[in-house]
NUTITOR-602572 format. One line per 5 residues: number of its first residue (from 1); for each residue x, y, z of N, C-alpha, C. Coordinates in nm, 2 decimals. Layout:
<nodes>
NUM	X/Y/Z/X/Y/Z/X/Y/Z  ...
</nodes>
This chain:
<nodes>
1	-3.60/-3.69/0.49/-3.52/-3.70/0.61/-3.48/-3.87/0.63  -3.60/-3.92/0.62/-3.60/-4.07/0.65/-3.53/-4.16/0.54  -3.59/-4.13/0.44/-3.52/-4.15/0.31/-3.35/-4.18/0.29  -3.30/-4.04/0.36/-3.19/-4.02/0.35/-3.12/-4.16/0.46  -3.14/-4.13/0.55/-3.14/-4.25/0.65/-3.12/-4.39/0.62
6	-3.23/-4.43/0.56/-3.22/-4.53/0.49/-3.12/-4.58/0.39  -3.07/-4.44/0.32/-2.97/-4.47/0.21/-2.84/-4.47/0.30  -2.83/-4.42/0.37/-2.70/-4.40/0.46/-2.66/-4.54/0.53  -2.76/-4.60/0.58/-2.77/-4.75/0.65/-2.73/-4.84/0.51  -2.82/-4.84/0.42/-2.78/-4.92/0.29/-2.62/-4.92/0.27
11	-2.57/-4.81/0.24/-2.45/-4.77/0.21/-2.36/-4.83/0.33  -2.38/-4.80/0.46/-2.30/-4.86/0.57/-2.30/-4.99/0.58  -2.40/-5.07/0.55/-2.42/-5.21/0.53/-2.32/-5.28/0.41  -2.33/-5.23/0.32/-2.26/-5.23/0.23/-2.08/-5.23/0.20  -2.04/-5.12/0.28/-1.92/-5.10/0.31/-1.86/-5.24/0.41
16	-1.95/-5.21/0.52/-1.93/-5.34/0.62/-1.91/-5.46/0.56  -2.02/-5.50/0.48/-1.97/-5.64/0.41/-1.88/-5.66/0.30  -1.85/-5.54/0.23/-1.71/-5.54/0.16/-1.60/-5.55/0.22  -1.57/-5.48/0.36/-1.44/-5.48/0.44/-1.47/-5.66/0.49  -1.55/-5.71/0.53/-1.58/-5.86/0.59/-1.51/-5.93/0.48
21	-1.56/-5.92/0.37/-1.52/-5.99/0.27/-1.37/-6.00/0.24  -1.33/-5.86/0.22/-1.19/-5.86/0.21/-1.08/-5.93/0.28  -1.14/-5.87/0.45/-1.09/-5.94/0.54/-1.06/-6.09/0.56  -1.15/-6.15/0.50/-1.15/-6.30/0.49/-1.07/-6.35/0.38  -1.05/-6.26/0.26/-0.94/-6.32/0.16/-0.80/-6.28/0.21
26	-0.80/-6.16/0.29/-0.66/-6.14/0.34/-0.61/-6.24/0.42  -0.70/-6.29/0.50/-0.66/-6.36/0.61/-0.63/-6.53/0.54  -0.70/-6.57/0.45/-0.69/-6.67/0.36/-0.54/-6.64/0.31  -0.53/-6.56/0.26/-0.40/-6.55/0.21/-0.28/-6.55/0.28  -0.30/-6.48/0.40/-0.20/-6.48/0.51/-0.17/-6.62/0.50
31	-0.29/-6.68/0.54/-0.24/-6.81/0.62/-0.17/-6.91/0.52  -0.18/-6.91/0.38/-0.12/-6.97/0.30/0.02/-6.93/0.28  0.02/-6.80/0.31/0.20/-6.74/0.28/0.24/-6.80/0.42  0.17/-6.79/0.56/0.25/-6.84/0.65/0.28/-6.99/0.64  0.19/-7.04/0.59/0.21/-7.19/0.62/0.34/-7.25/0.50
36	0.33/-7.17/0.38/0.43/-7.22/0.29/0.58/-7.13/0.30  0.58/-7.03/0.35/0.69/-6.91/0.38/0.70/-6.87/0.52  0.72/-6.94/0.62/0.71/-6.89/0.74/0.84/-6.79/0.76  0.92/-6.78/0.71/1.02/-6.69/0.74/0.99/-6.54/0.64  0.90/-6.55/0.59/0.89/-6.41/0.52/0.80/-6.36/0.61
41	0.85/-6.29/0.72/0.77/-6.23/0.81/0.73/-6.08/0.78  0.82/-6.00/0.69/0.74/-5.87/0.65/0.64/-5.85/0.57  0.62/-5.96/0.45/0.50/-5.97/0.43/0.37/-5.99/0.49  0.39/-6.09/0.59/0.30/-6.12/0.68/0.30/-6.00/0.77  0.35/-5.95/0.83/0.35/-5.82/0.91/0.26/-5.71/0.83
46	0.28/-5.71/0.69/0.23/-5.60/0.62/0.08/-5.62/0.61  0.03/-5.73/0.57/-0.09/-5.81/0.56/-0.17/-5.79/0.70  -0.09/-5.81/0.81/-0.16/-5.81/0.97/-0.17/-5.67/0.97  -0.13/-5.60/0.93/-0.11/-5.41/0.96/-0.24/-5.34/0.86  -0.24/-5.40/0.74/-0.36/-5.37/0.67/-0.45/-5.43/0.72
51	-0.50/-5.54/0.77/-0.62/-5.61/0.83/-0.66/-5.51/0.96  -0.58/-5.47/1.03/-0.58/-5.40/1.13/-0.63/-5.28/1.13  -0.56/-5.21/1.03/-0.62/-5.09/0.98/-0.76/-5.07/0.92  -0.80/-5.18/0.85/-0.94/-5.21/0.81/-1.01/-5.22/0.93  -1.01/-5.30/1.03/-1.08/-5.32/1.16/-1.11/-5.19/1.22
56	-0.99/-5.12/1.26/-1.00/-5.00/1.35/-1.07/-4.91/1.23  -1.06/-4.88/1.14/-1.13/-4.80/1.08/-1.31/-4.81/1.05  -1.31/-4.95/1.01/-1.47/-4.94/0.98/-1.56/-5.03/1.05  -1.48/-5.10/1.17/-1.56/-5.16/1.26/-1.57/-5.07/1.42  -1.47/-5.02/1.46/-1.43/-4.96/1.57/-1.51/-4.84/1.59
61	-1.54/-4.75/1.47/-1.59/-4.61/1.48/-1.51/-4.49/1.55  -1.35/-4.54/1.50/-1.27/-4.46/1.56/-1.28/-4.31/1.52  -1.35/-4.28/1.38/-1.36/-4.14/1.35/-1.48/-4.05/1.41  -1.58/-4.12/1.51/-1.67/-4.07/1.60/-1.59/-4.00/1.68  -1.50/-4.05/1.73/-1.41/-3.99/1.84/-1.40/-3.83/1.82
66	-1.33/-3.82/1.68/-1.29/-3.70/1.62/-1.38/-3.60/1.57  -1.54/-3.63/1.56/-1.62/-3.57/1.48/-1.64/-3.45/1.59  -1.70/-3.36/1.55/-1.70/-3.24/1.62/-1.86/-3.21/1.67  -1.95/-3.21/1.60/-2.07/-3.28/1.68/-2.12/-3.38/1.65  -2.21/-3.43/1.71/-2.33/-3.54/1.65/-2.44/-3.50/1.58
71	-2.49/-3.58/1.49/-2.58/-3.54/1.40/-2.72/-3.57/1.50  -2.82/-3.48/1.46/-2.96/-3.49/1.52/-3.02/-3.62/1.44  -3.07/-3.70/1.55/-3.16/-3.80/1.48/-3.29/-3.77/1.46
</nodes>
């Protein structure tokens, strides 16, 4: 049981770190796209919405609101 918990913690940490790196690259790309072609608001909005999706899904834990029951620790 404790081994399973450690494995889930490692997996959650890995996902969180991957999403953090992805958000960093998307932010850098968004900055350069905005500085080169500021009138391209549609791709900029798409990148912003994609980043918002990852933040809500992986950092705000919205899925826990809709879960049936909480796991026993």
